[in-house]
Each structure stands twice: as C-alpha cells, then as structure tokens.
BARO-605915 format. One line per field, with one value per atom (N, C-alpha, C, O): residue number from 1; residue in one letter; chain; atom name; z, x, y. Coordinates in steps of 0.001 Angstrom, whole numbers, always signed. Layout:
! BARO-605915
resi	c(NUM/...)
resn	c(A/...)
chain	c(A/...)
name	c(CA/...)
up	c(Z/...)
east	c(X/...)
north	c(Y/...)
This chain:
! BARO-605915
resi	c(1/1/1/1/2/2/2/2/3/3/3/3/4/4/4/4/5/5/5/5/6/6/6/6/7/7/7/7/8/8/8/8/9/9/9/9/10/10/10/10/11/11/11/11/12/12/12/12/13/13/13/13/14/14/14/14/15/15/15/15/16/16/16/16/17/17/17/17/18/18/18/18/19/19/19/19/20/20/20/20/21/21/21/21/22/22/22/22/23/23/23/23/24/24/24/24/25/25/25/25/26/26/26/26/27/27/27/27/28/28/28/28/29/29/29/29/30/30/30/30/31/31/31/31/32/32/32/32/33/33/33/33/34/34/34/34/35/35/35/35/36/36/36/36/37/37/37/37/38/38/38/38/39/39/39/39/40/40/40/40/41/41/41/41/42/42/42/42/43/43/43/43/44/44/44/44/45/45/45/45/46/46/46/46/47/47/47/47/48/48/48/48/49/49/49/49/50/50/50/50/51/51/51/51/52/52/52/52/53/53/53/53/54/54/54/54/55/55/55/55/56/56/56/56/57/57/57/57/58/58/58/58/59/59/59/59/60/60/60/60/61/61/61/61/62/62/62/62/63/63/63/63/64/64/64/64/65/65/65/65/66/66/66/66/67/67/67/67/68/68/68/68/69/69/69/69/70/70/70/70/71/71/71/71/72/72/72/72/73/73/73/73/74/74/74/74/75/75/75/75/76/76/76/76/77/77/77/77/78/78/78/78/79/79/79/79/80/80/80/80/81/81/81/81/82/82/82/82/83/83/83/83/84/84/84/84/85/85/85/85/86/86/86/86/87/87/87/87/88/88/88/88/89/89/89/89/90/90/90/90/91/91/91/91/92/92/92/92/93/93/93/93/94/94/94/94/95/95/95/95/96/96/96/96/97/97/97/97/98/98/98/98/99/99/99/99/100/100/100/100/101/101/101/101/102/102/102/102/103/103/103/103/104/104/104/104/105/105/105/105/106/106/106/106/107/107/107/107/108/108/108/108/109/109/109/109/110/110/110/110/111/111/111/111/112/112/112/112/113/113/113/113/114/114/114/114/115/115/115/115/116/116/116/116/117/117/117/117/118/118/118/118/119/119/119/119/120/120/120/120/121/121/121/121/122/122/122/122/123/123/123/123/124/124/124/124/125/125/125/125/126/126/126/126/127/127/127/127/128/128/128/128/129/129/129/129/130/130/130/130/131/131/131/131/132/132/132/132/133/133/133/133/134/134/134/134/135/135/135/135/136/136/136/136/137/137/137/137/138/138/138/138/139/139/139/139/140/140/140/140/141/141/141/141/142/142/142/142/143/143/143/143/144/144/144/144/145/145/145/145/146/146/146/146/147/147/147/147/148/148/148/148/149/149/149/149/150/150/150/150/151/151/151/151/152/152/152/152/153/153/153/153/154/154/154/154/155/155/155/155)
resn	c(M/M/M/M/R/R/R/R/M/M/M/M/A/A/A/A/N/N/N/N/L/L/L/L/A/A/A/A/Q/Q/Q/Q/T/T/T/T/I/I/I/I/N/N/N/N/D/D/D/D/L/L/L/L/Q/Q/Q/Q/A/A/A/A/L/L/L/L/V/V/V/V/L/L/L/L/T/T/T/T/R/R/R/R/G/G/G/G/G/G/G/G/Q/Q/Q/Q/M/M/M/M/V/V/V/V/L/L/L/L/T/T/T/T/P/P/P/P/T/T/T/T/Y/Y/Y/Y/H/H/H/H/V/V/V/V/F/F/F/F/D/D/D/D/L/L/L/L/F/F/F/F/K/K/K/K/V/V/V/V/H/H/H/H/H/H/H/H/D/D/D/D/A/A/A/A/K/K/K/K/W/W/W/W/L/L/L/L/P/P/P/P/V/V/V/V/S/S/S/S/F/F/F/F/K/K/K/K/S/S/S/S/P/P/P/P/D/D/D/D/Y/Y/Y/Y/I/I/I/I/M/M/M/M/G/G/G/G/E/E/E/E/Q/Q/Q/Q/K/K/K/K/I/I/I/I/A/A/A/A/A/A/A/A/L/L/L/L/N/N/N/N/A/A/A/A/S/S/S/S/A/A/A/A/S/S/S/S/R/R/R/R/D/D/D/D/S/S/S/S/S/S/S/S/G/G/G/G/T/T/T/T/V/V/V/V/H/H/H/H/I/I/I/I/T/T/T/T/M/M/M/M/V/V/V/V/N/N/N/N/L/L/L/L/D/D/D/D/P/P/P/P/N/N/N/N/R/R/R/R/N/N/N/N/I/I/I/I/M/M/M/M/V/V/V/V/R/R/R/R/T/T/T/T/T/T/T/T/F/F/F/F/N/N/N/N/N/N/N/N/I/I/I/I/T/T/T/T/W/W/W/W/K/K/K/K/Q/Q/Q/Q/V/V/V/V/A/A/A/A/G/G/G/G/Q/Q/Q/Q/I/I/I/I/L/L/L/L/S/S/S/S/S/S/S/S/A/A/A/A/K/K/K/K/L/L/L/L/S/S/S/S/D/D/D/D/I/I/I/I/N/N/N/N/S/S/S/S/F/F/F/F/D/D/D/D/Q/Q/Q/Q/P/P/P/P/T/T/T/T/H/H/H/H/I/I/I/I/H/H/H/H/I/I/I/I/E/E/E/E/N/N/N/N/F/F/F/F/T/T/T/T/G/G/G/G/A/A/A/A/K/K/K/K/K/K/K/K/M/M/M/M/G/G/G/G/D/D/D/D/M/M/M/M/P/P/P/P/E/E/E/E/V/V/V/V/V/V/V/V/L/L/L/L/P/P/P/P/A/A/A/A/K/K/K/K/S/S/S/S/I/I/I/I/V/V/V/V/M/M/M/M/L/L/L/L/E/E/E/E/L/L/L/L/R/R/R/R)
chain	c(A/A/A/A/A/A/A/A/A/A/A/A/A/A/A/A/A/A/A/A/A/A/A/A/A/A/A/A/A/A/A/A/A/A/A/A/A/A/A/A/A/A/A/A/A/A/A/A/A/A/A/A/A/A/A/A/A/A/A/A/A/A/A/A/A/A/A/A/A/A/A/A/A/A/A/A/A/A/A/A/A/A/A/A/A/A/A/A/A/A/A/A/A/A/A/A/A/A/A/A/A/A/A/A/A/A/A/A/A/A/A/A/A/A/A/A/A/A/A/A/A/A/A/A/A/A/A/A/A/A/A/A/A/A/A/A/A/A/A/A/A/A/A/A/A/A/A/A/A/A/A/A/A/A/A/A/A/A/A/A/A/A/A/A/A/A/A/A/A/A/A/A/A/A/A/A/A/A/A/A/A/A/A/A/A/A/A/A/A/A/A/A/A/A/A/A/A/A/A/A/A/A/A/A/A/A/A/A/A/A/A/A/A/A/A/A/A/A/A/A/A/A/A/A/A/A/A/A/A/A/A/A/A/A/A/A/A/A/A/A/A/A/A/A/A/A/A/A/A/A/A/A/A/A/A/A/A/A/A/A/A/A/A/A/A/A/A/A/A/A/A/A/A/A/A/A/A/A/A/A/A/A/A/A/A/A/A/A/A/A/A/A/A/A/A/A/A/A/A/A/A/A/A/A/A/A/A/A/A/A/A/A/A/A/A/A/A/A/A/A/A/A/A/A/A/A/A/A/A/A/A/A/A/A/A/A/A/A/A/A/A/A/A/A/A/A/A/A/A/A/A/A/A/A/A/A/A/A/A/A/A/A/A/A/A/A/A/A/A/A/A/A/A/A/A/A/A/A/A/A/A/A/A/A/A/A/A/A/A/A/A/A/A/A/A/A/A/A/A/A/A/A/A/A/A/A/A/A/A/A/A/A/A/A/A/A/A/A/A/A/A/A/A/A/A/A/A/A/A/A/A/A/A/A/A/A/A/A/A/A/A/A/A/A/A/A/A/A/A/A/A/A/A/A/A/A/A/A/A/A/A/A/A/A/A/A/A/A/A/A/A/A/A/A/A/A/A/A/A/A/A/A/A/A/A/A/A/A/A/A/A/A/A/A/A/A/A/A/A/A/A/A/A/A/A/A/A/A/A/A/A/A/A/A/A/A/A/A/A/A/A/A/A/A/A/A/A/A/A/A/A/A/A/A/A/A/A/A/A/A/A/A/A/A/A/A/A/A/A/A/A/A/A/A/A/A/A/A/A/A/A/A/A/A/A/A/A/A/A/A/A/A/A/A/A/A/A/A/A/A/A/A/A/A/A/A/A/A/A/A/A/A/A/A/A/A/A/A/A/A/A/A/A/A/A/A/A/A/A/A/A/A/A/A/A/A/A/A/A/A)
name	c(N/CA/C/O/N/CA/C/O/N/CA/C/O/N/CA/C/O/N/CA/C/O/N/CA/C/O/N/CA/C/O/N/CA/C/O/N/CA/C/O/N/CA/C/O/N/CA/C/O/N/CA/C/O/N/CA/C/O/N/CA/C/O/N/CA/C/O/N/CA/C/O/N/CA/C/O/N/CA/C/O/N/CA/C/O/N/CA/C/O/N/CA/C/O/N/CA/C/O/N/CA/C/O/N/CA/C/O/N/CA/C/O/N/CA/C/O/N/CA/C/O/N/CA/C/O/N/CA/C/O/N/CA/C/O/N/CA/C/O/N/CA/C/O/N/CA/C/O/N/CA/C/O/N/CA/C/O/N/CA/C/O/N/CA/C/O/N/CA/C/O/N/CA/C/O/N/CA/C/O/N/CA/C/O/N/CA/C/O/N/CA/C/O/N/CA/C/O/N/CA/C/O/N/CA/C/O/N/CA/C/O/N/CA/C/O/N/CA/C/O/N/CA/C/O/N/CA/C/O/N/CA/C/O/N/CA/C/O/N/CA/C/O/N/CA/C/O/N/CA/C/O/N/CA/C/O/N/CA/C/O/N/CA/C/O/N/CA/C/O/N/CA/C/O/N/CA/C/O/N/CA/C/O/N/CA/C/O/N/CA/C/O/N/CA/C/O/N/CA/C/O/N/CA/C/O/N/CA/C/O/N/CA/C/O/N/CA/C/O/N/CA/C/O/N/CA/C/O/N/CA/C/O/N/CA/C/O/N/CA/C/O/N/CA/C/O/N/CA/C/O/N/CA/C/O/N/CA/C/O/N/CA/C/O/N/CA/C/O/N/CA/C/O/N/CA/C/O/N/CA/C/O/N/CA/C/O/N/CA/C/O/N/CA/C/O/N/CA/C/O/N/CA/C/O/N/CA/C/O/N/CA/C/O/N/CA/C/O/N/CA/C/O/N/CA/C/O/N/CA/C/O/N/CA/C/O/N/CA/C/O/N/CA/C/O/N/CA/C/O/N/CA/C/O/N/CA/C/O/N/CA/C/O/N/CA/C/O/N/CA/C/O/N/CA/C/O/N/CA/C/O/N/CA/C/O/N/CA/C/O/N/CA/C/O/N/CA/C/O/N/CA/C/O/N/CA/C/O/N/CA/C/O/N/CA/C/O/N/CA/C/O/N/CA/C/O/N/CA/C/O/N/CA/C/O/N/CA/C/O/N/CA/C/O/N/CA/C/O/N/CA/C/O/N/CA/C/O/N/CA/C/O/N/CA/C/O/N/CA/C/O/N/CA/C/O/N/CA/C/O/N/CA/C/O/N/CA/C/O/N/CA/C/O/N/CA/C/O/N/CA/C/O/N/CA/C/O/N/CA/C/O/N/CA/C/O/N/CA/C/O/N/CA/C/O/N/CA/C/O/N/CA/C/O/N/CA/C/O/N/CA/C/O/N/CA/C/O/N/CA/C/O/N/CA/C/O/N/CA/C/O/N/CA/C/O/N/CA/C/O/N/CA/C/O/N/CA/C/O/N/CA/C/O/N/CA/C/O/N/CA/C/O/N/CA/C/O)
up	c(+114704/+114876/+114527/+113456/+115914/+116214/+114534/+113562/+115485/+115080/+114601/+115422/+113268/+114206/+113326/+112637/+113816/+113427/+114062/+115172/+113075/+112629/+112748/+112214/+113451/+114112/+112563/+111806/+112642/+111512/+111240/+111866/+109568/+109243/+108442/+107892/+108889/+107856/+108792/+109750/+108795/+109957/+111410/+111832/+112017/+113855/+113828/+112937/+115367/+115771/+115284/+115046/+114711/+114203/+112971/+112357/+112088/+110892/+110252/+110468/+109247/+107794/+106883/+106783/+106335/+106086/+106339/+106630/+106119/+106643/+105173/+104181/+105291/+104196/+104812/+106040/+104200/+103915/+103032/+102598/+102638/+101362/+100047/+100036/+99155/+98324/+98817/+98627/+99603/+99590/+100834/+101776/+100142/+101166/+101531/+100717/+102576/+103151/+103736/+104952/+103437/+103379/+105752/+106335/+106195/+107440/+106741/+105625/+108731/+108800/+109244/+109647/+109343/+110195/+109049/+108697/+107779/+106508/+106157/+106334/+105647/+105429/+106226/+105930/+107350/+108367/+107714/+107527/+107534/+107145/+105379/+104969/+104876/+103373/+103530/+103012/+104386/+104388/+104818/+104606/+105762/+106604/+104960/+104637/+104567/+103486/+102445/+101643/+102787/+101770/+102923/+102505/+104092/+104606/+104424/+104676/+103943/+103704/+102641/+101779/+103019/+102091/+102213/+102183/+102283/+102860/+103681/+104741/+103535/+104615/+105731/+105410/+107067/+108217/+108203/+108162/+108277/+108391/+109930/+110122/+110789/+112225/+111448/+110249/+112288/+112232/+114003/+114949/+113882/+115466/+115187/+114285/+116544/+116905/+117893/+118502/+118413/+119755/+119685/+118540/+120540/+120556/+121294/+122262/+121498/+123164/+122978/+121979/+124538/+125303/+124817/+124658/+124761/+124728/+126317/+127074/+126244/+128379/+128159/+127293/+129409/+129805/+130333/+130097/+131469/+132908/+133503/+133333/+134176/+135492/+133975/+134257/+132628/+132171/+131045/+130568/+130485/+128831/+128510/+129116/+127090/+126086/+125371/+125924/+124423/+123603/+122465/+122413/+121913/+120779/+119425/+118348/+119397/+117911/+118109/+119166/+117163/+116300/+114774/+113861/+114558/+113202/+112872/+113556/+111956/+110816/+109784/+109308/+109615/+108584/+107470/+108015/+105837/+105576/+104295/+104129/+103375/+101797/+100851/+101105/+100015/+99188/+98154/+98211/+97091/+96571/+95139/+94686/+94844/+94217/+94737/+94190/+95960/+96686/+97440/+98330/+96685/+97168/+99437/+100067/+99933/+101012/+101715/+101959/+102548/+103299/+104509/+105417/+104412/+106391/+106876/+106919/+107309/+108000/+110032/+110955/+109985/+110928/+111831/+111278/+113322/+113582/+114436/+115040/+114856/+116197/+116386/+115859/+117253/+118208/+119586/+120632/+119023/+120549/+119100/+118027/+119907/+118787/+118696/+117874/+119800/+119857/+119208/+118912/+118877/+118623/+117152/+116907/+116479/+115004/+116120/+117345/+114827/+115517/+114340/+113301/+114144/+113550/+113639/+114671/+112542/+112755/+111221/+110023/+112000/+110935/+111502/+112641/+110378/+111163/+109377/+108425/+109741/+108792/+108670/+109483/+107234/+107030/+106601/+105704/+107583/+106622/+105784/+105983/+104863/+103185/+102664/+101746/+102957/+101925/+101345/+101946/+99664/+98783/+98687/+98899/+98354/+97940/+97144/+97336/+96172/+95280/+95761/+96213/+95513/+96209/+97019/+97507/+97236/+98686/+98548/+98618/+98243/+98438/+99664/+100192/+99998/+100784/+100426/+99332/+102220/+101775/+103328/+104100/+103605/+105019/+105271/+104626/+106219/+107029/+108076/+109121/+108303/+109300/+108967/+107924/+110313/+110129/+111898/+112984/+111023/+112362/+113506/+114429/+113533/+114360/+115160/+114832/+116407/+116796/+116646/+116859/+116340/+116886/+115184/+115175/+114062/+112637/+111973/+111649/+111633/+110744/+109574/+109277/+108780/+107199/+107538/+108453/+107255/+107104/+105983/+105104/+106257/+104642/+104040/+103184/+104658/+104468/+103565/+102376/+104430/+104288/+104113/+104823/+102741/+103075/+102844/+103490/+101922/+102306/+102986/+102152/+104198/+104828/+105808/+106026/+106211/+106623/+105096/+104905/+104587/+104099/+102485/+101790/+102557/+102719/+101619/+101535/+101141/+100866/+100012/+99871/+99509/+99392/+100902/+101989/+100729/+101553/+101105/+100681/+101303/+100814/+102136/+101711/+103278/+104091/+104634/+105666/+103819/+103466/+103017/+101859/+103334/+102280/+102396/+103415/+101351/+101364/+102315/+101867/+103612/+104541/+103816/+104336/+103071/+103092/+102611/+101456/+103865/+103467/+104382/+104654/+105039/+105817/+105098/+104502/+105332/+105444/+106266/+107483/+105946/+107097/+106857/+105994/+108115/+108355/+109414/+110609/+109023/+109936/+110093/+109764/+110710/+111141/+112022/+113248/+111431/+111551/+112983/+113356/+113796/+115096/+115117/+114846/+115184/+115373/+113767/+113218/+113344/+111802/+111662/+112586/+109966/+110252/+108742/+108163/+108461/+106911/+106492/+107174/+105251/+104521/+104074/+103742/+103953/+103011/+102442/+103075/+100695/+99934/+99683/+99235/+99934/+99658/+98216/+98302/+97276/+96069/+95018/+94371)
east	c(+103950/+102394/+101593/+101432/+101101/+99686/+98378/+98046/+98071/+96470/+96385/+96845/+95892/+95781/+93558/+92809/+93412/+92171/+91822/+92245/+90867/+90462/+89111/+88259/+88802/+87328/+86677/+85717/+87454/+86875/+88736/+89770/+88160/+89435/+90345/+91439/+88631/+88771/+88981/+88209/+89720/+90031/+89617/+88909/+89932/+89970/+90867/+91711/+90873/+92657/+93082/+92156/+94689/+95108/+94663/+94880/+93858/+93030/+94761/+95971/+93585/+94580/+94952/+96077/+93597/+94069/+92913/+91732/+93687/+92930/+92669/+93382/+91403/+90928/+90949/+90873/+91044/+89955/+89707/+90524/+88298/+88032/+88622/+88625/+89023/+89596/+90530/+90218/+91985/+93055/+92645/+91860/+93700/+93712/+95203/+96113/+95369/+96611/+97119/+96933/+97454/+98175/+98740/+99346/+98349/+98929/+100089/+100178/+101491/+101726/+101271/+101907/+100067/+99162/+98839/+98729/+98489/+98587/+99448/+99363/+100287/+101792/+102256/+103149/+101518/+102307/+100703/+100925/+99668/+98992/+99783/+100260/+99733/+100838/+101325/+100899/+102533/+103074/+103595/+104626/+101977/+101581/+100852/+100815/+100583/+99467/+99835/+99117/+101244/+101866/+101499/+101964/+100874/+100277/+98795/+98186/+98322/+96698/+96900/+97778/+95091/+95697/+97127/+96701/+97954/+99184/+99356/+98752/+100193/+100697/+101176/+101456/+101279/+102310/+103085/+102858/+104286/+105727/+106281/+106276/+106665/+107050/+108245/+108520/+108664/+110150/+110760/+110142/+112195/+112607/+114013/+114831/+114003/+114672/+115346/+115209/+116262/+116782/+115992/+115927/+115482/+115153/+115829/+116039/+116640/+116974/+116083/+115703/+115781/+114592/+115336/+116437/+113829/+114067/+113557/+112586/+114537/+114487/+114025/+114570/+112667/+112767/+112203/+111058/+112855/+113410/+113166/+114028/+112030/+111714/+111003/+110777/+110757/+110128/+110870/+111717/+110785/+111422/+110170/+109147/+110772/+109295/+110533/+111574/+110217/+111433/+111353/+110484/+112130/+112749/+112350/+112722/+111565/+112139/+110457/+110156/+109655/+108951/+108897/+109018/+108740/+108426/+107735/+107769/+107277/+105895/+106850/+107782/+105937/+106389/+105396/+104864/+105234/+104009/+104846/+105865/+104257/+104541/+103144/+101986/+103526/+101752/+101994/+102724/+100420/+100575/+101754/+102093/+102072/+103858/+104733/+105206/+104718/+105929/+106855/+107625/+106530/+107743/+107599/+106586/+108659/+108473/+108558/+109699/+107207/+107287/+108029/+108111/+108525/+108835/+109041/+110241/+108347/+107853/+108911/+108924/+109425/+109736/+109769/+110151/+109522/+109440/+110187/+110240/+111058/+111918/+111217/+110576/+111606/+110712/+111322/+110852/+112929/+113647/+114121/+114723/+113429/+113955/+115263/+115406/+116580/+118010/+118745/+119924/+117994/+119484/+118771/+117663/+119947/+119540/+119743/+119868/+119711/+118739/+119381/+118780/+120172/+121061/+119940/+119883/+119324/+118994/+119269/+119441/+119195/+119453/+118124/+117735/+117732/+116715/+117191/+117737/+116488/+116620/+115156/+114233/+115319/+113632/+113901/+114602/+113073/+113397/+112796/+111590/+113013/+112554/+112409/+111589/+113067/+112741/+114271/+115341/+113926/+114877/+114758/+113705/+115791/+115288/+117211/+118358/+116608/+118100/+118438/+119501/+117079/+117334/+116437/+115475/+116700/+115932/+116055/+116935/+114230/+114550/+113364/+112666/+113285/+112456/+112083/+112155/+111378/+111019/+110653/+110199/+110956/+110926/+110199/+110267/+109739/+108869/+109708/+109123/+110370/+110700/+110862/+110623/+111413/+111419/+112735/+112946/+113192/+114234/+113969/+114626/+112577/+111800/+110513/+109405/+110722/+109215/+108063/+107065/+107715/+107236/+106520/+105816/+107163/+106476/+106052/+106584/+105266/+103741/+103704/+104478/+102370/+102365/+101104/+100314/+101037/+100192/+100462/+101197/+99203/+98352/+99363/+98918/+100784/+101737/+102612/+102888/+102986/+103969/+103578/+103884/+102706/+101619/+102649/+102500/+103603/+105039/+105728/+106623/+106476/+107025/+107391/+108522/+106125/+107033/+106274/+105159/+107162/+106050/+107409/+108392/+107076/+107607/+108710/+108522/+109261/+111496/+111423/+110591/+112811/+113270/+114339/+114434/+114523/+115377/+116173/+115915/+117514/+118503/+119409/+120462/+119421/+119698/+119724/+120161/+119272/+119296/+119983/+120170/+120830/+121619/+121568/+121046/+122111/+121944/+123235/+124379/+122973/+124298/+124187/+123094/+124448/+124239/+122712/+122288/+122013/+120425/+119945/+118750/+121185/+119510/+119817/+120851/+118698/+118713/+119589/+119486/+120279/+121200/+120810/+121216/+119767/+118969/+119647/+119736/+120028/+119993/+118724/+118856/+117644/+116458/+116955/+116914/+117413/+117219/+116552/+115751/+116906/+116546/+114636/+114941/+113287/+112578/+112232/+112220/+112024/+111977/+110669/+109856/+110356/+109094/+110163/+110861/+110080/+110974/+110360/+110330/+109883/+109581/+110420/+111162/+110419/+111412/+110931/+110341/+111522/+109966/+111233/+112219/+111346/+113065/+112140/+111110/+112747/+112872/+113492/+112789)
north	c(+147121/+146732/+145445/+144860/+145173/+144274/+144183/+143504/+145784/+146313/+147340/+148133/+148130/+149118/+149635/+148942/+150885/+150802/+152376/+152700/+153448/+153928/+154246/+153537/+155328/+155571/+156496/+156350/+157143/+158717/+158637/+158402/+159094/+159472/+160576/+160703/+161591/+162557/+163927/+163876/+165019/+165840/+165837/+166750/+165079/+164405/+164420/+164514/+164279/+163789/+162920/+162145/+162239/+160834/+160882/+159837/+162102/+161595/+161045/+161105/+160455/+159886/+161682/+162171/+162341/+163285/+164279/+164089/+165481/+166834/+167444/+167294/+168207/+169075/+170517/+170483/+171949/+172556/+173438/+174250/+173308/+174343/+173148/+171917/+174039/+172382/+171791/+170615/+171798/+171575/+169913/+169800/+168843/+168342/+167943/+168100/+167511/+167220/+165672/+165638/+164940/+163895/+163906/+164805/+162953/+163538/+162543/+162031/+162505/+160817/+160038/+159064/+160145/+158411/+158493/+157319/+159449/+158191/+157249/+156034/+157875/+157261/+156184/+155389/+156227/+154717/+153520/+152324/+153941/+153252/+153007/+151949/+153875/+152930/+152038/+151005/+152055/+151614/+150130/+149493/+149809/+148776/+147913/+146726/+148614/+147910/+146647/+146048/+146492/+145418/+144134/+143073/+143999/+142760/+142511/+141472/+143646/+143123/+142294/+142278/+140989/+139890/+139337/+138182/+139228/+138181/+137388/+137552/+136281/+135140/+136138/+137293/+135706/+136437/+134851/+133642/+135996/+134862/+135511/+136727/+134707/+134342/+135405/+135472/+135970/+136840/+137247/+137736/+136795/+137061/+137762/+137580/+138839/+139643/+139533/+138472/+140485/+141007/+142455/+142902/+143130/+144075/+144681/+143950/+146253/+146704/+147797/+148408/+147912/+148454/+150370/+150898/+150768/+151951/+152885/+152863/+153453/+153211/+155166/+155851/+155877/+157355/+157637/+158024/+157561/+157403/+155936/+155074/+155669/+154801/+153629/+152452/+154086/+153147/+152521/+153276/+151343/+151087/+150290/+149975/+150062/+149392/+148366/+148012/+148129/+147510/+148862/+149733/+148756/+150280/+149342/+149810/+147953/+147599/+146878/+146324/+146967/+146216/+145704/+146520/+144536/+144321/+142859/+141837/+143027/+141823/+141823/+142469/+140416/+140414/+139220/+138253/+139441/+138405/+138420/+139091/+137554/+136900/+137178/+136849/+137691/+138766/+136831/+135841/+137531/+136291/+135594/+134501/+137394/+136952/+135678/+134681/+136160/+135717/+136364/+136002/+137809/+138579/+138692/+138389/+139091/+139269/+140035/+140427/+140776/+142083/+142184/+141356/+143235/+143221/+144239/+144509/+145016/+146306/+146562/+145748/+147629/+147500/+148373/+149405/+148635/+150482/+150434/+149362/+151509/+151903/+153109/+154019/+152706/+154242/+154639/+155087/+154187/+155010/+156541/+156508/+157669/+158406/+159122/+160027/+158624/+159173/+158105/+158295/+156653/+155624/+154726/+154250/+154812/+153529/+152311/+152319/+150960/+150066/+149080/+149355/+148245/+147823/+146059/+145391/+145737/+144767/+143743/+143970/+142698/+140841/+139799/+139540/+139431/+138164/+137706/+138264/+136135/+135447/+134524/+134468/+133767/+133140/+131705/+131238/+131118/+129913/+129317/+129467/+128654/+128403/+129420/+129408/+130685/+131932/+132034/+131942/+132304/+132998/+134087/+134688/+134576/+135950/+136761/+136359/+138129/+138047/+139497/+139923/+140236/+141529/+142175/+141582/+143515/+143936/+145623/+146481/+145511/+147436/+147830/+146964/+149284/+149527/+150757/+151318/+151386/+152552/+152791/+151947/+154129/+154106/+156052/+157098/+155727/+157408/+158273/+157986/+158848/+159624/+161043/+161652/+161499/+163330/+163439/+162898/+164511/+165472/+165451/+164971/+166186/+165691/+165243/+165667/+164219/+163998/+164856/+164169/+166196/+166662/+167880/+168889/+167089/+167616/+167016/+165954/+167298/+167063/+167933/+168843/+167373/+167925/+169576/+169343/+170206/+171187/+171390/+170941/+172728/+173152/+174555/+175319/+174722/+175301/+174372/+174528/+173352/+172614/+170892/+169934/+170992/+169373/+168017/+166980/+168185/+166816/+167249/+167114/+167912/+167988/+166257/+165822/+165613/+164127/+162880/+162395/+162833/+162001/+160245/+160505/+159627/+157806/+158163/+159376/+158008/+158039/+156603/+155707/+156904/+155118/+154831/+155400/+154512/+153347/+152376/+151249/+153150/+152200/+151851/+151375/+151887/+151515/+149734/+149224/+149332/+147844/+147129/+147501/+145771/+144976/+143554/+143102/+142600/+141242/+140680/+140749/+140138/+139647/+138057/+137831/+136860/+135948/+135469/+135412/+135140/+134462/+135468/+135582/+136470/+137287/+138977/+139278/+139864/+140821/+141955/+141797/+142867/+143307/+145051/+145829/+145279/+146562/+147837/+147559/+148967/+149758/+151344/+152523/+150616/+151738/+152903/+152797/+153988/+155449/+155570/+154714/+156677/+156447/+156856/+158017/+156901/+157127/+157472/+158574/+156468/+155534/+154914/+154896/+154163/+153051/+152627/+153460/+151576/+151283/+149921/+148897/+150104/+148539/+148610/+149534/+146932/+146453/+144870/+143994/+144853/+144255/+143333/+143917/+141835/+141101/+140255/+139587/+140506/+139369/+138490/+137713)
C-alpha cells in the first residue's frame, strides 16, 4: 500500500466504523488502517522482494506488496499484503545495516473474501497474533497466507 485516504470514515461505503443506535462495529478497513499505523512518523526503509503474479483471466498484477519503516525507538516494521486469494507466498528479505533478534507479528485475514463484520458478528474479522515468521540468519522469512495482511515487528 503506497497511500490511503478516506473522505468519510463512519457509516459510509468502505467506512472504518459502522454505527446503529448505541452500537458500533469496527470494519475490516479499520483493521487495515490499524495495522499500517506503525509507519506513521517513522523513517521509510527500502525493501526489495520478488513477487509472483496474481492472474485472473487475462489480467495480472503483482500478488505481493510490502512497506517497511523504522520508528524513533529503532524498531523496524514491515507490512505485507498478499492479494492472491488462493495461494500462500513465501517472503524473504534483507535490510542493510539493520540488526534484530526477535520477530513478532499480527495478521488480518478471513476464510472468504466476502466476509464482513456486522452488528450480529462485530468481531468476525479481527487482527490476530501472527506466528508464521521466523529469523533465518539476518533475514526475516514469512509465509503470507492467501488474502492476508501481515505486520511484522523486528526488534
């Protein structure tokens, strides 16, 4: 994700929050913005990777997108999106002059692309801890599940 903007944030198409009377539902869009907030006020880090294509009919796009930054405490965050709804993607990347010992993560995904949060199921789609990343030498290695967004924290 390069940039995201929302003009209206509540009770609108692609809203962050839905309300009805005294009820409130956080949408999957809210959770995406929540995962990406780690890049706010952080220093951009170049990240290189090879992405397989996601092909649908005669059209194709890169299946993987990634952003990385370092915050004021020195923690590196990597956010990755697997646009392919059918395939997991293995990702390995290195960062010059960055040392780290631990990796932790969070994930947003669901069983179906059409899943939503509703007033009947307000937490159907939510951020969970992600354990699919490990340290391989000096690089993080992660398997991104199909149709997922993952945020890694390197300390």
